[in-house]
C-alpha positions as a printed Julia matrix, in Angstrom:
336×3 Matrix{Float64}:
  40.76   15.05  -38.0
  38.67   14.37  -34.9
  35.3    15.68  -33.79
  33.51   15.4   -30.44
  29.81   15.59  -30.1
  28.17   15.77  -26.65
  24.85   14.04  -25.92
  23.66   13.62  -29.6
  19.82   13.11  -29.95
  17.66   11.55  -32.53
  14.44   13.37  -32.23
  12.81   11.15  -34.68
  13.27    7.26  -34.13
  11.27    3.99  -34.9
  12.65    0.87  -32.72
   9.61   -1.26  -33.39
   9.17   -4.03  -31.17
  10.1    -7.5   -29.81
  13.01   -9.07  -31.81
  13.36   -6.09  -34.21
  13.91   -3.71  -31.37
  16.19   -6.17  -29.41
  18.2    -5.94  -32.86
  18.16   -1.99  -33.65
  17.92   -0.58  -30.22
  21.63   -0.98  -29.08
  22.44    0.37  -32.65
  20.96    3.81  -31.57
  21.65    3.84  -27.71
  25.57    2.95  -28.09
  25.9     6.5   -29.56
  23.23    8.55  -28.85
  22.1     9.98  -25.43
  18.17    9.97  -26.26
  15.86    9.58  -29.08
  12.06   10.43  -29.38
  10.55    7.1   -30.15
   7.7     6.74  -32.64
   4.38    5.28  -31.17
   3.33    3.47  -34.38
   3.47   -0.17  -33.16
   0.78   -2.55  -34.08
  -1.38   -1.83  -31.98
  -0.21    1.79  -31.56
   0.73    3.28  -28.25
  -2.47    5.07  -27.07
  -2.71    4.98  -23.27
  -0.27    5.53  -20.23
  -0.22    1.9   -19.58
   1.19    0.9   -22.96
   3.52    3.82  -22.79
   5.02    2.66  -19.8
   5.36   -0.86  -20.82
   6.96    0.07  -24.23
   9.48    2.55  -22.31
  10.4    -0.53  -20.22
  11.05   -2.76  -23.17
  13.21   -0.19  -24.83
  15.39    0.22  -21.59
  15.63   -3.43  -21.36
  16.95   -3.72  -25.05
  19.36   -0.78  -24.37
  22.17   -3.05  -23.34
  23.15   -0.59  -20.44
  24.1     2.48  -22.37
  23.18    5.99  -20.99
  20.14    6.82  -23.1
  16.9     8.37  -22.4
  13.77    7.43  -24.64
  11.45    9.94  -24.87
   8.18    8.62  -25.21
   5.31    9.62  -27.51
   1.34    8.95  -27.43
  -0.41    8.11  -30.75
  -2.78   10.91  -31.53
  -6.4    10.28  -30.89
  -9.45   11.66  -29.32
  -8.41   11.66  -25.7
 -10.13   13.16  -22.8
  -8.65   15.8   -20.84
  -8.39   13.25  -17.91
  -6.21   11.29  -19.92
  -3.92   13.83  -21.2
  -3.23   15.34  -17.58
  -2.28   11.75  -16.36
   0.11   11.26  -19.27
   1.51   14.78  -19.59
   4.6    14.3   -17.3
   5.46   10.81  -19.1
   5.85   11.73  -22.52
   7.15   14.29  -24.84
   4.46   15.11  -26.8
   1.81   13.56  -29.29
   2.21   12.06  -32.7
  -0.48   12.7   -35.44
  -0.47   10.42  -38.52
  -3.09   11.24  -41.24
  -4.84    7.85  -41.82
  -2.97    5.67  -43.83
  -0.46    8.04  -44.72
   2.82    5.79  -43.83
   3.57    2.61  -41.84
   1.27    1.6   -39.1
  -0.94    4.66  -39.4
  -4.25    3.31  -40.36
  -5.39    4.1   -36.93
  -4.63    7.83  -37.49
  -6.76   10.89  -37.99
  -8.9    11.05  -40.98
 -10.31   14.87  -40.72
  -8.22   17.34  -38.69
 -11.2    19.73  -38.07
 -12.95   16.73  -36.08
 -10.17   16.57  -33.53
  -9.56   20.55  -32.92
 -10.71   20.2   -29.2
  -7.96   17.92  -28.63
  -5.54   20.49  -29.97
  -6.96   23.16  -27.51
  -6.58   20.95  -24.59
  -2.7    20.23  -25.86
  -2.49   24.1   -26.14
  -3.66   24.55  -22.93
  -1.35   21.96  -21.05
   1.55   22.74  -23.05
   1.83   19.17  -24.74
   3.9    19.34  -27.85
   2.13   18.19  -31.29
   4.36   16.07  -33.74
   2.95   15.86  -37.15
   3.19   13.54  -40.11
   2.48   16.21  -42.58
   1.27   14.74  -45.82
  -1.92   14.62  -47.62
  -3.32   12.01  -49.68
  -2.59   13.66  -52.94
  -0.12   13.27  -55.66
   3.02   11.62  -54.06
   5.37   14.48  -54.81
   3.03   17.19  -53.65
   1.69   15.65  -50.35
   3.86   17.55  -48.08
   3.46   20.89  -50.1
  -0.03   20.54  -49.63
  -0.13   19.88  -45.93
   1.43   23.28  -45.62
  -1.94   25.07  -45.4
  -2.9    22.66  -42.49
   0.18   23.74  -40.77
  -0.62   27.38  -41.27
  -4.08   26.81  -39.83
  -2.97   24.81  -36.7
  -0.2    27.42  -36.0
  -2.57   30.54  -36.22
  -5.72   28.83  -34.67
  -3.67   27.46  -31.66
  -0.45   30.23  -31.41
   0.52   28.72  -28.15
   0.71   25.12  -29.25
   4.07   23.78  -30.03
   4.03   22.05  -33.39
   6.84   20.02  -34.82
   6.96   19.18  -38.81
   8.41   15.99  -38.9
  10.95   14.79  -41.33
  10.43   17.73  -43.58
  11.37   17.35  -47.42
  10.81   20.29  -49.24
  11.5    23.94  -49.58
   8.2    25.03  -49.0
   8.43   23.46  -45.24
  11.46   25.27  -44.69
   9.69   28.65  -45.53
   6.83   27.71  -43.21
   9.27   26.95  -40.61
  10.47   30.77  -40.98
   6.97   32.06  -40.83
   5.48   30.89  -37.49
   6.98   31.2   -34.09
   5.23   28.14  -32.81
   6.49   25.67  -35.65
   9.74   23.75  -35.55
  11.28   20.94  -37.59
  13.21   17.64  -37.88
  14.97   16.38  -40.91
  16.49   12.93  -41.78
  20.04   12.08  -42.81
  18.45   10.74  -46.03
  16.5    13.8   -47.12
  19.96   15.99  -46.76
  21.32   13.47  -49.34
  19.26   11.96  -52.04
  16.8    13.03  -54.31
  13.91   10.79  -56.05
  16.12   10.24  -58.78
  18.43    8.21  -56.26
  15.36    6.04  -55.31
  13.85    5.32  -58.87
  15.97    7.24  -61.36
  17.8     4.11  -62.37
  17.13    0.53  -61.05
  14.78    0.69  -57.95
  16.62    1.07  -54.77
  13.99   -0.12  -52.17
  16.3     0.61  -49.22
  16.0     4.4   -50.07
  12.33    4.21  -50.18
  10.71    6.17  -47.38
   7.44    8.41  -46.97
   7.83   11.18  -47.18
   9.63   10.14  -50.31
  12.45   12.05  -51.43
  11.88   15.09  -53.76
  13.71   17.37  -55.93
  17.3    18.72  -56.05
  16.11   22.21  -55.16
  14.05   20.87  -52.02
  17.3    18.89  -50.89
  19.33   22.01  -51.41
  16.81   24.02  -48.95
  17.05   21.34  -46.37
  20.82   21.12  -46.54
  21.01   24.8   -46.36
  18.92   24.87  -43.02
  20.96   22.03  -41.43
  24.17   23.06  -42.42
  23.44   26.65  -40.92
  22.32   24.91  -37.5
  18.8    26.67  -38.17
  17.75   27.47  -34.71
  14.31   25.66  -35.06
  15.52   22.73  -37.02
  16.72   19.2   -35.37
  18.0    16.22  -36.38
  15.4    13.22  -36.46
  17.01   10.31  -38.18
  13.11    8.62  -38.96
  15.43    5.48  -38.95
  13.15    2.8   -39.66
  14.26   -0.87  -39.77
  12.34   -3.6   -41.86
  13.16   -7.22  -42.48
  15.03   -7.62  -45.98
  11.81   -9.83  -46.8
   9.77   -6.4   -46.44
  12.16   -4.35  -48.29
  13.31   -6.38  -51.33
   9.6    -7.55  -52.56
   6.76   -6.3   -54.44
   5.12   -3.35  -52.53
   7.87   -2.83  -50.31
   7.71   -1.37  -46.9
   8.49    2.33  -46.46
  11.64    3.4   -44.32
  15.6     3.72  -44.57
  17.64    2.32  -41.75
  20.2     4.87  -40.61
  20.72    4.55  -36.9
  24.34    2.95  -37.07
  25.85    5.31  -39.33
  23.86    8.3   -38.94
  26.58   10.5   -36.84
  29.42    9.28  -38.98
  27.79   10.4   -42.42
  26.59   13.5   -40.95
  30.22   14.46  -39.85
  31.23   13.53  -43.47
  28.44   15.47  -45.0
  29.07   18.68  -42.62
  32.84   18.53  -42.9
  32.46   18.31  -47.07
  30.64   21.88  -46.72
  33.05   23.05  -43.99
  30.17   23.46  -41.67
  31.4    20.76  -38.84
  31.26   23.44  -36.16
  27.65   23.55  -36.86
  26.88   20.06  -36.31
  26.52   19.9   -32.36
  23.64   22.36  -32.48
  21.92   20.28  -35.34
  22.33   16.79  -33.41
  21.68   18.04  -30.01
  21.76   21.61  -28.68
  18.82   22.85  -30.81
  16.64   19.95  -29.37
  17.65   20.4   -25.73
  16.56   24.11  -26.22
  13.27   23.46  -28.09
  12.09   20.51  -25.83
  13.82   21.48  -22.8
  15.26   18.21  -22.43
  18.29   17.23  -20.44
  20.0    13.93  -22.04
  22.55   12.05  -19.94
  26.08   13.02  -20.49
  27.55   11.05  -23.54
  30.82   12.31  -25.43
  31.04   10.71  -28.96
  34.31   11.18  -30.69
  34.43   10.65  -34.52
  37.73   10.65  -36.64
  38.0    11.23  -40.31
  39.03    7.8   -41.5
  37.72    4.98  -43.37
  34.52    3.12  -42.12
  32.94    0.27  -44.08
  29.11    0.03  -43.54
  27.9    -3.6   -43.05
  25.96   -5.06  -45.71
  23.24   -6.0   -43.27
  22.89   -6.08  -39.41
  21.53   -9.51  -38.32
  20.27  -11.0   -35.19
  17.45  -12.02  -33.39
  15.71  -13.72  -36.34
  15.99  -10.55  -38.42
  18.33   -9.3   -41.25
  18.29   -5.54  -41.78
  19.83   -3.66  -44.62
  21.33    0.09  -43.87
  21.63    3.0   -45.94
  25.04    2.99  -47.69
  25.16   -0.65  -46.82
  28.84   -1.98  -48.32
  30.29    1.48  -49.05
  33.05    3.29  -47.57
  32.43    6.42  -45.47
  35.27    8.94  -44.61
  34.32    9.2   -40.91
  33.59    6.79  -38.17
  32.94    6.68  -34.63
  36.11    5.97  -32.4
  35.12    6.26  -28.86
  31.91    6.94  -26.79
  32.59    8.09  -23.09
């Protein structure tokens, strides 16, 4: 059996910078036609000059593949002039609660202190992307953030809001309640629960933020993805870290899925007899919701064995992917 995907998109991706970026960027640009690139570098991407420079470095690392990086500014208290200058060069702004995840220390401490920025974004039609977690108990952080989404959606009804990497059934419910809210979901959150991370021997390569939740949460996410929910998009949140930062005390949060994402999604959707909905989930919904027109790229996948490498190495880095050393049922056989 074969499947052809047209211009697949990853609507939430970490490419890091410097040597790590040189290693991981081609692993996305080979098969994806575009990706929303997160701005939480050190220091974060907070002005137009930094955004242009980062985009140029990404394009130089793409190894000539047809690929559009959709650039994002790190949310802060911008002036109206700064937003006006940056609008045409970015797909949106990413809000991180301060300290909620990797490299988010410069994020927002109090949501109500920046509502004037939300108002300007609403008026300028600049989308808001949000890492939606509080600082409460780790399993409750996303659910607790739902009241903030509700406040933003009702206070700024024309502001387009994306709940990034949703992990709970409650987030799916909120997605259906507000016209101006959409969402991304990762590969790992469609497959694993907290039990896979810490139920037996701790698996640091499945540890990410937001952390994987309960089986009923996974089932709600999976149902929405398999049905190609019109307001849900694939966003891998593929987050590479050196093996030294994962297999250690206090390991870094992030699951690296970029090289195997499309093959694993094909396997997942095929298992549920929903292959016909994968195109919408990995491209069509995003094109419609964000109004993007990615480069034409056709990816052919075939139902045959694919051995996931134990690691990806190069440029002084060693990165372990999800499903390292395992055999998948689908593989990418051609990109044109």
